[in-house]
N, C-alpha and C positions, 0 to 999 in steps of 0.2 A: 726433108730432100736436099735442099741445096748443099746444108752440113756434109750429107753423105757423098753429093756431087762431087764436094771442094776438097773432103778427105780422100775418095778415090783418087782423085785429079793430084792430091800430093804424093801417093801412092807411088802413080804412075810416074811420074818425072824424080822421084826418086830413084826406082829402078831402073827408069832411062840413064841417069846419071851414073847408078853402080853398074852398070852398062858400059859404057862410055870408058868409065875409068880402068874397069877391068878390062877390057882389050883395048887399051893405048897404056901399056906399063913401062913405059920407055921414060927416062926421066930426061926434061929441058931445063935449059939453062935462063933465066929471064931476069932484064936488066929495068929496073924499074928508077929511073935517074938515078939518085946513091948507093941504090940494092939491088946486091944481085943475089936470085932465088934461083935453087933448085928445086923443081918441083915436077910429079910425072905427068906426063901429057893428057892423059884423064881430067883430070886435077887440073889443070890449066882449062883444058876445053868447058867444062861446067861451068868454072867460074868464069869465065868470059860472053859463056849465053846466061849468066845470070845478069852480071854489070848489064849485057846489053837489051837484056828483057826490064829491068827495073828503070833504066834510062827511056826507053822507050814507054814505060809507061810514067816516070816523071814529066815527059816530054803529050804526053795522050791529057793525063791531068790540069796538064796548065790551058791546054787548047779548048778544054771541057769547061776547064774558071773561066775563060775569055768566052764564050761560049753565052755562058749563065750570066756574066755580069751583063752580056750585050740584050738577052733578052729581061733582065727585068731593070735598063732603061728602057728599051720594047716600050715593055709595058705600062710603066711609069709616064713615057711622053703619049700613049694610049687614053691610058685615064686624065690626063691634061686635056689631049682632043675633045672629048669625051665629054668632060665636063662642062668645058668652052663650048661646045658645041648646043648641049644642053643648055647653059645660060642665058646664048642667047636664040634657041625658041621662043622660051620663056617672057624674052623681054620683046618679040616680033609679035607673039601672043597679047600680050598687054599694051602694046601700041596700037 
């Protein structure tokens, strides 16, 4: 099910990229540091969209990794607190 959904999403995105490229055939000049590139406007738009999407995904992945690390730290702290609490109860019961 997820493979079909993923493949259909890829096909829709590819068709959208083709449509954007076909509707914007004008060539534009890009100046990137020491390089000057002439490319179709549609291609430039699609590449800019893809780079932005990848940057957003990388940012989100970093944020999720930080949350998972914090969750692990909190679980370890909870286990330590529970074990010290249970050891205090057994000491009180024995005394």
